[in-house]
C-alpha positions, 0 to 999 in steps of 0.5 A: 500500500505504501508503494502505491501511495508513494507513486502518487507523490505522497510520503508515508509513515507506519506506526506498528502498534504490535511493536514493543514500545509503540502506543496510541500516543505515537499515532496521535503525535504523528497526526499532530506533527504531519497533518496527513491526507488520511490515516489508514488502519489495517483491521483484522480480528484480534484487536479490532475494537481497540483500533476502533477506540483509537479511531474515535480518539483521533476523530475527537482530537482531529475531527477533520482527519480522514480515516480509511480502514482496510484489511481482511476484516473489511473484506469479510464484514464490509458495510457492517464495519462502517456502522461499527463505531460510526467512525471511519470515513472510507473502507477499502475491501479486497485488493487495495493498491489501485483503490487507494490511488483512486481514493487519493485522486478523489481527495484531490478533487480529480475523480468522482467518488463513484469511480473509486473501486473497492470503496465503501462510504456514506452518501446521502444517509446511505452506505454505498459499496462501489464495484470491486476490482481484481487486478489482472496484471500483477506485474504492474503492482509496485514491490513492497515498500520495506523502506517504510519500516525501521528494519533494524527493529525487526528480524531480517525476514521478508514475504514474497507473494507470487500468486493471488488465489488458489486453484483448489477449494476446501469446503471450510476455507475462505482464501478464495473469497479474500482473493476474489472470485469472478461471480458475486456472493449472492449467486454462489449461495446454495451451490456445491463445492465444485461449482464454487471452485469453478468461479475462483480466480488464480492470478500469477506474477511473471518470473521476471517480476519475482526475480527482480524483487528477490535480487532487490531484497538481497542486494539492497537490504541484505535479507536472506530469509523469505516466507512465500505466502501463497495459499498454494504456490505455483509449481513452475514459479517455485521451480524457477525460484529454486533453480535461480537460487542454485544457479546463482549460489544465493545463500538464502533460506525460505519457508512456505505452504505445502500441499499433500500430493502436490509436489513431486519427490524431485521437487522436494529435493530441489526445495531442500537444495535451494534452502527450504527450511520448513513447510506448513501443511493443512493435513486437517484430519486422519479420517478419510471420510472427513477429508472428502467432506473437507474437499481434501481429495487425497488419502491418509496414505498420501499424507504419510508419503508427503511427510516421509518425503519432506523429512527425507529431504531434511525439511521440517514439517508444520501440520495443522489439524482441524477439530470439530469439522461438521461430521466429527465424532469421537472416533474420527477425532481419535483417527486424527490424533493417532495419525498426528502421533504417528507422523511425528512431525516437527510441529502439530497445530490444532485448529478448531472449526469455525465458520468462514465468510465465503467458504462453501459451508457458508454458501451452502450450510445445509449440505454440511448439516450446519445452520447459520444465524442471520446475524452471524456477521454481527456476532462474529465481530465480538472481541476475541479477548472475550471468546474465541471464534469457535466459542461464539454461537453464531452457527450450529451443527446438527442442531447443536450450538457451535460452542456446545459442538466444540466443547464435546471435542475440547478435552479429547483434542487437548487444544490449548488456544487459538492459532493466532495466539500459539507459541512462537515455537509453533511457527515456521518463521522460528525455524528460519531464525533459529537456523540463521542465528545457529541457536537451538529453536527452543532456546530461541523461543525462550529468549524471545518470549522472555524479552517480550514478557519483560519488555526487555528491549535491549535483549530483543534489539541485540538479537535482531542486530545479530540476525541482521549482521549474519544475514548481510554477511550471507548476502555479501554486503558485509 
């Protein structure tokens, strides 16, 4: 977003409220001193209500400041977020790069508001949502503006996005809803999974664009750790990425998403040789019938083969298993827990089933024995600090409220807490940092957790500084 804004001739500033030492006061001071054209918010699940409170404070002290909300929560809840708190002037849903440039044109008096795509706003007492845009030529989009960050305050790890959209469609998953479909929401209701899947879009960058970004990240910033964030990476692009690393003897490491039965044994070997440290998989279940209902059209033996192949190549495996999917029983969960123990992967992660906007289950709940309350979007906005999503009764399974449905599996599963609050050791990123710093992973987790808990900025800063020094040496900049 920052790159898109800068291309219009404006400067940008980031206040990361997740960063140790940053607070609402920093935001208020920046507005006072910089008098920005607008203030943008990334709105996402945990912390949403705190951000809305901050937006109210801004309006109270600086009533003429334009407030713009974007991010995943806007895409899922759209107009409802404009009503919530009644504080934002504009919301941007879906992809924001072009929308934010067009919004700037509007604020400068160069474009009518009705022509700003992906925009939600108020007009004559009503809420209006303009038509959306899916950018077809991803190469036209600017590279991420890493200069926006005080990089020395963060670990040297950059994300790379090669593909938007997923060629697959799990029945519980909303990824393709976020990335955009060719068909309108209302026209997909009541449809089956295959019909919904047929309207998904997959858009890819060219290899030349990806190569330039990779070279820039290493040569300009000295970053040698990368997370490929594609929901399902494109095999040909990933192959070129690995081959380029090997051909040019680049000393880099990376992590990304895996998929059962998707990569060949030869490709796993290429991954390993090119610096792949770990892959995240959505295994979801050890019960074949549930896998089919989930839209996971592979076998339990396919899961075993995938894990064996990755392990053989020295690639660490992080695997997610879903608990409480419609149709779950004590026996199917037992199948999953047995498989989880058998696989003996580096990091198993349990995730409760909850209803996701734009998933086949949300579009056609009756097909899965699910009933959804009409006000479910309102209820799902409840602060996660009070209850987690699967504990809020906005849907039922086989007539049982979702919290009760989940409760019957909670003890058996041994579930601890939601994936966004999971321990640092349960992330693929920690595998990258531990390898770079040559520190045993559990020890690194203890150091970081202790520093955050005790607000020990000195220890955290020293660790980050060492990581940058090692990364820049690998990149040949030191």
